[in-house]
C-alpha positions in Angstrom: 8.9 -26.6 8.1 11.0 -23.5 7.7 9.3 -22.7 4.4 5.9 -23.2 6.0 6.9 -20.7 8.7 8.1 -18.3 6.0 4.7 -18.5 4.2 2.8 -18.1 7.5 4.9 -15.0 8.2 4.1 -13.6 4.8 0.4 -14.3 5.2 0.3 -12.6 8.6 1.9 -9.5 7.0 -0.7 -9.5 4.3 -3.7 -10.0 6.6 -2.4 -7.3 8.9 -2.2 -4.8 6.0 -5.6 -5.6 4.7 -7.4 -5.4 8.1 -5.5 -2.2 9.1 -6.2 -0.4 5.8 -9.9 -1.4 6.0 -10.0 0.2 9.5 -8.4 3.4 8.2 -11.0 3.9 5.5 -14.0 6.0 6.2 -17.6 4.8 6.5 -18.5 6.2 3.1 -15.5 4.4 1.5 -16.5 1.2 3.2 -20.0 1.4 1.7 -18.6 1.8 -1.7 -15.9 -0.9 -1.2 -17.0 -3.3 1.6 -14.9 -5.9 3.4 -15.2 -8.3 0.5 -13.0 -5.8 -1.5 -10.2 -6.1 1.0 -10.7 -9.9 1.1 -10.1 -10.0 -2.7 -7.0 -7.8 -2.3 -5.7 -10.2 0.5 -6.2 -13.2 -1.8 -4.5 -11.5 -4.7 -1.5 -10.4 -2.6 -1.2 -13.9 -1.1 -1.1 -15.5 -4.5 1.7 -13.1 -5.5 3.8 -13.1 -2.4 3.5 -16.6 -1.0 5.3 -18.3 -3.9 8.3 -15.9 -3.4 8.6 -16.9 0.3 8.1 -20.6 -0.4 10.7 -20.6 -3.1 13.4 -18.4 -1.5 12.4 -18.2 2.2 12.2 -15.1 4.2 15.6 -13.9 3.0 16.7 -10.2 2.7 16.3 -10.3 -1.1 12.9 -12.1 -1.0 11.6 -10.0 1.9 12.7 -6.7 0.1 11.0 -7.8 -3.1 7.9 -8.9 -1.3 7.6 -5.6 0.7 8.1 -3.7 -2.5 5.3 -5.6 -4.3 3.0 -5.3 -1.3 3.6 -1.5 -1.2 2.5 -1.2 -4.8 -0.5 -3.6 -4.3 -1.8 -1.9 -1.2 -1.1 1.6 -2.4 -3.2 1.0 -5.5 -5.9 -0.7 -3.5 -6.1 2.1 -1.0 -6.1 5.0 -3.5 -8.8 3.2 -5.5 -11.0 3.2 -2.5 -10.1 6.6 -0.9 -12.2 9.6 -1.6 -11.5 13.3 -0.9 -8.3 15.3 -1.6 -5.5 13.3 -3.0 -2.8 14.8 -0.7 -4.9 13.9 2.3 -5.1 10.3 1.2 -1.3 10.3 0.6 -0.8 11.6 4.2 -3.1 8.9 5.7 -1.3 6.1 3.7 2.1 7.3 4.7 0.9 7.6 8.3 0.0 3.9 8.3 3.3 2.9 6.4 5.4 4.7 9.0 3.5 2.9 11.8 4.1 -0.4 10.2 7.8 0.2 9.7 8.1 1.2 13.4 6.1 -1.8 14.5 8.2 -4.2 12.4 11.5 -2.8 13.8 10.4 -3.0 17.4 9.0 -6.5 16.9 12.3 -7.7 15.3 14.3 -6.3 18.3 11.9 -7.8 20.8 12.2 -11.2 19.0 16.0 -11.0 19.1 16.0 -10.2 22.8 13.3 -12.5 24.2 12.6 -15.2 21.5 16.2 -16.0 20.3 15.3 -14.5 16.9 12.4 -16.9 16.3 11.0 -15.6 13.0 7.5 -16.8 13.5 7.4 -15.3 17.0 8.6 -11.9 15.5 5.7 -12.1 13.0 3.2 -12.8 15.8 4.5 -9.7 17.8 4.2 -7.6 14.7 0.7 -8.9 14.1 -0.2 -8.1 17.7 0.9 -4.5 17.1 -1.4 -4.3 14.1 -4.2 -5.7 16.2 -3.6 -3.0 18.9 -3.6 -0.4 16.1 -6.9 -1.7 14.7 -8.5 -1.4 18.2 -7.0 2.0 19.3 -7.2 3.9 16.1 -11.0 3.7 15.4 -11.8 4.2 19.1 -9.6 7.2 20.0 -7.7 8.6 17.0 -9.7 8.2 13.8 -12.6 10.6 14.4 -10.6 13.6 15.7 -7.9 13.0 13.1 -10.3 12.9 10.2 -12.3 15.8 11.5 -9.2 17.9 11.7 -7.9 16.8 8.3 -11.2 17.7 6.6 -10.5 21.4 7.5 -7.1 21.5 5.7 -7.0 22.8 2.1 -3.8 24.3 0.6 -1.6 23.4 3.6 -1.5 19.7 2.7 2.1 19.9 1.6 3.2 20.7 5.1 1.6 17.6 6.6 2.7 15.3 3.7 6.3 16.6 3.9 6.4 16.0 7.7 5.0 12.5 7.2 7.5 11.7 4.5 10.4 12.7 6.7 9.0 10.6 9.6 8.7 7.6 7.3 12.2 8.0 5.8 13.6 8.4 9.4 12.1 5.2 10.6 13.1 3.3 7.4 16.8 4.4 7.7 16.8 3.4 11.4 15.4 0.0 10.5 18.0 -0.8 7.9 21.1 1.1 9.2 20.6 0.5 13.0 22.1 -3.0 12.9 25.4 -1.6 11.5 25.9 0.9 14.3 24.6 -0.9 17.4 26.3 -4.1 18.6 23.7 -4.6 21.4 20.1 -5.3 20.5 19.0 -3.9 23.9 20.7 -0.5 23.2 19.2 -0.5 19.7 15.8 -1.2 21.2 16.2 1.7 23.7 17.3 4.0 20.9 14.2 3.0 18.8 11.9 3.6 21.7 13.5 7.1 22.2 13.0 7.8 18.5 9.4 6.5 18.8 8.7 9.0 21.6 10.2 11.8 19.5 8.0 10.8 16.5 4.9 10.6 18.7 5.8 14.1 20.1 6.1 15.3 16.5 2.7 13.9 15.7 1.3 15.8 18.6 3.0 18.9 17.3 1.5 18.2 13.9 -2.0 17.9 15.4 -1.5 21.2 17.1 -0.6 22.7 13.7 -3.8 21.1 12.2 -5.9 22.6 15.0 -4.4 26.0 14.5 -5.0 25.8 10.8 -8.5 24.7 11.5 -9.1 27.7 13.7 -7.7 30.0 11.1 -10.0 28.5 8.5 -12.9 28.9 11.0 -12.0 32.6 11.6 -11.9 33.2 7.8 -15.3 31.6 7.5 -16.8 33.7 10.3 -15.4 36.9 8.7 -16.9 35.9 5.3 -20.3 35.2 7.0 -20.1 38.5 8.9 -19.5 40.4 5.7 -22.5 38.8 4.1 -24.7 39.4 7.1 -23.6 43.1 7.1 -24.6 43.4 3.5 -27.9 41.8 4.2 -28.5 44.2 7.2 -27.6 47.1 5.0 -30.1 46.0 2.3 -32.8 45.6 4.9 -32.1 49.1 6.2 -32.3 50.5 2.7 -35.6 48.6 2.2 -37.1 50.2 5.3 -35.9 53.7 4.4 -37.2 53.3 0.8 -40.5 52.1 2.1 -40.8 55.2 4.4 -40.0 57.6 1.5 -42.4 55.9 -0.9 -45.2 55.9 1.7 -44.6 59.6 2.5 -44.5 60.6 -1.2 -47.4 58.3 -2.1 -49.9 60.7 -0.5 -48.7 63.6 -2.6 -48.6 61.6 -5.9 -52.1 60.3 -5.2 -53.5 63.8 -4.8 -51.9 65.0 -8.0 -53.1 62.0 -10.0 -56.6 62.3 -8.5 -56.7 66.0 -9.5 -55.7 65.2 -13.0 -58.4 62.5 -13.4 -61.1 64.8 -11.9 -60.1 67.5 -14.4 -60.4 65.0 -17.2 -56.7 64.8 -18.0 -56.5 61.1 -18.1 -53.6 60.9 -20.6 -51.6 63.3 -18.5 -52.3 61.2 -15.4 -51.2 58.0 -17.1 -48.0 59.8 -18.4 -47.3 61.0 -14.8 -47.7 57.5 -13.5 -45.3 56.1 -16.1 -42.7 58.7 -15.2 -43.1 58.0 -11.5 -42.6 54.2 -12.0 -39.5 54.8 -14.0 -37.9 56.6 -11.0 -38.6 53.6 -8.7 -35.6 51.3 -8.4 -37.2 48.0 -9.2 -34.6 46.2 -7.1 -35.3 48.2 -3.9 -38.7 47.0 -3.0 -39.0 43.8 -4.9 -40.1 40.6 -3.2 -38.2 38.0 -5.1 -39.3 35.1 -2.9 -41.0 34.4 0.4 -37.7 33.3 2.1 -36.5 36.5 3.9 -32.8 35.5 3.9 -32.7 34.6 0.2 -34.9 37.6 -0.7 -32.5 40.0 1.0 -29.5 38.4 -0.8 -31.3 38.6 -4.1 -32.1 42.3 -3.5 -28.3 42.9 -3.0 -27.5 41.0 -6.2 -30.2 42.7 -8.2 -29.3 46.2 -7.1 -25.6 45.6 -8.0 -26.5 44.1 -11.4 -28.9 47.0 -12.2 -26.0 49.4 -11.4 -23.8 47.5 -13.9 -26.5 47.8 -16.5 -26.6 44.0 -16.8 -29.4 41.7 -18.0 -31.2 40.1 -15.0 -33.6 37.2 -14.7 -34.7 36.0 -11.3 -37.3 33.2 -10.6 -37.3 32.1 -7.0 -40.0 30.0 -5.3 -38.5 29.3 -1.9 -40.7 29.3 1.2 -39.6 31.1 4.4 -40.0 27.9 6.5 -37.5 25.9 4.5 -35.6 23.4 6.8 -32.2 24.8 6.1 -30.3 26.8 8.6 -30.4 30.5 8.0 -26.6 30.8 8.5 -26.1 28.1 5.9 -28.4 29.8 3.4 -26.5 33.0 3.9 -23.1 31.2 3.5 -24.2 29.3 0.3 -26.1 31.9 -1.7 -24.3 35.0 -0.3 -20.9 33.7 -1.5 -22.3 32.4 -4.8 -24.1 35.7 -5.6 -21.1 37.7 -4.5 -18.8 35.7 -6.9 -21.3 36.1 -9.7 -21.3 39.9 -9.3 -17.4 39.9 -9.2 -17.4 38.0 -12.4 -19.9 40.3 -14.1 -17.7 43.4 -13.3 -14.9 42.1 -15.6 -17.1 41.7 -18.8 -18.6 44.3 -21.1 -22.1 42.8 -21.4 -22.9 41.3 -18.0 -25.9 39.0 -17.4 -27.2 37.2 -14.4 -29.8 34.5 -14.1 -31.1 32.9 -10.9 -33.7 30.1 -10.6 -34.6 28.3 -7.4 -37.4 26.1 -6.3 -38.3 23.3 -3.8 -39.3 19.8 -4.9 -39.5 16.5 -3.1 -37.8 17.7 0.1 -34.9 19.4 -1.7 -33.9 22.9 -2.7 -32.8 23.2 -6.3 -31.0 26.2 -7.6 -29.3 27.2 -10.8 -27.3 30.4 -11.2 -25.8 31.6 -14.5 -23.6 34.7 -14.9 -21.2 36.1 -17.4 -17.5 35.4 -16.9 -14.3 36.0 -18.8 -12.6 33.0 -20.5 -9.7 33.0 -18.1 -11.2 30.6 -15.4 -8.7 28.4 -13.7 -9.7 25.4 -11.4 -8.3 23.7 -8.4 -9.9 20.8 -6.5 -13.1 21.2 -8.4 -13.5 24.9 -7.6 -12.6 28.0 -9.6 -9.5 29.8 -8.4 -10.2 33.2 -7.0 -8.3 36.2 -8.5 -8.7 38.1 -5.2 -5.9 38.2 -2.6 -6.4 35.5 0.0 -9.6 34.5 -2.0 -11.2 31.1 -2.4 -12.4 30.8 1.2 -16.0 31.6 0.3 -16.5 28.8 -2.2 -14.9 26.3 0.1 -17.3 27.4 2.8 -20.1 26.9 0.3 -18.9 23.4 -0.5 -18.6 22.5 3.2 -22.1 23.8 3.9 -23.6 21.8 1.0 -21.8 18.7 2.2 -23.3 19.0 5.6 -26.6 18.4 4.0 -25.3 15.6 1.8 -26.1 17.9 -1.1 -24.6 18.4 -4.6 -22.6 21.4 -5.8 -21.7 21.6 -9.5 -19.8 24.4 -11.2 -18.6 24.8 -14.7 -17.6 27.6 -17.2 -17.9 27.6 -20.9 -18.4 30.2 -23.7 -18.4 33.2 -21.4 -21.0 31.7 -19.1 -20.5 30.4 -15.6 -23.0 27.8 -14.3 -23.6 26.8 -10.7 -26.1 24.1 -9.8 -27.2 23.2 -6.3 -29.3 20.4 -4.8 -29.7 20.6 -1.0 -31.8 18.0 0.7 -33.6 19.2 3.9 -32.4 18.1 7.3 -34.9 16.7 9.8 -35.9 19.1 12.6 -33.9 17.1 15.1 -30.8 17.7 13.1 -31.2 21.5 12.9 
């Protein structure tokens, strides 16, 4: 009967882990690895752990070996499923492990105080804690936590370090507390006090996340403001150029008309060629119907002409495309700005832009010259500017909001950016 109880205790631990980790995963991860995946993990863990408990009982050595094997099994299972930044997934996994260690310690103390140390009762208390976690976490904690964590980039080491310290603190209290406290009730009160401190620390951690999120938002707004200011400046230049050309056009028309009437056709043609050469082809060029993208392309073309670079632009994007204007500015403004920055550092710059709409999606391909010293981090090139890298992260976030695809790669002095952005429905705009 004791061995049966030990096996039941082990199975309760395994089932609690499987269900809890399934709850922790995101909807996207569940689609890729549904509940059946965690059922297979549960069966595999049971086949490995149950014989240990049946042969040796729930002793300190058997329990330690079992928890070590479970940690390996569930860590591999979780990281195989998890998507997104690795450090974020490490943080979430440690968050759950710390909770489980705390729940196991409190359950053990409650069992000693009220159930005379009944091992099966302790297992049931621990399982009830996991059940409460599975109910409260998705209802109140999961959405705000994941939303906040999605905004964190290079600051992951702060959160992971904090979580690792919390986990080690709880682990040390669990194993060393019995050597320093003769009374289980005092030990329980001490654990409860430490739990409150840890919860307070989590609240502080969330405050830090919110502050980091706001800082990231401010940086994004500054980047968008800079792009919009460039766009406005280009529009002003466009209007001023149009006024000058309209004013001068009357005079040029009179001169050309006089030449033709005098029979000086060759001289008139030569005059027209000379006049066209003076016109900045980037100033009054309509690259596409979309006003936002056209303004950004005017900026890029003018800059590239000033560098003396080779330019190729083919854009067929309508003005009524169902993508927010701010997102268009964020995506293409940052990409074109980075393309120009890359072209500055090479001797023979080139720039190619192609965009079109097909089957409800915007397709774009941008090629530009780049030096061979391109470093990468988290799928994005590392900026050489001080405090750089914000723009491309904003691009990726904007593309992800439309469930789009962003691909970047560099080879042979050429940097390639590919975009596929599905349109949102009008109700989502």
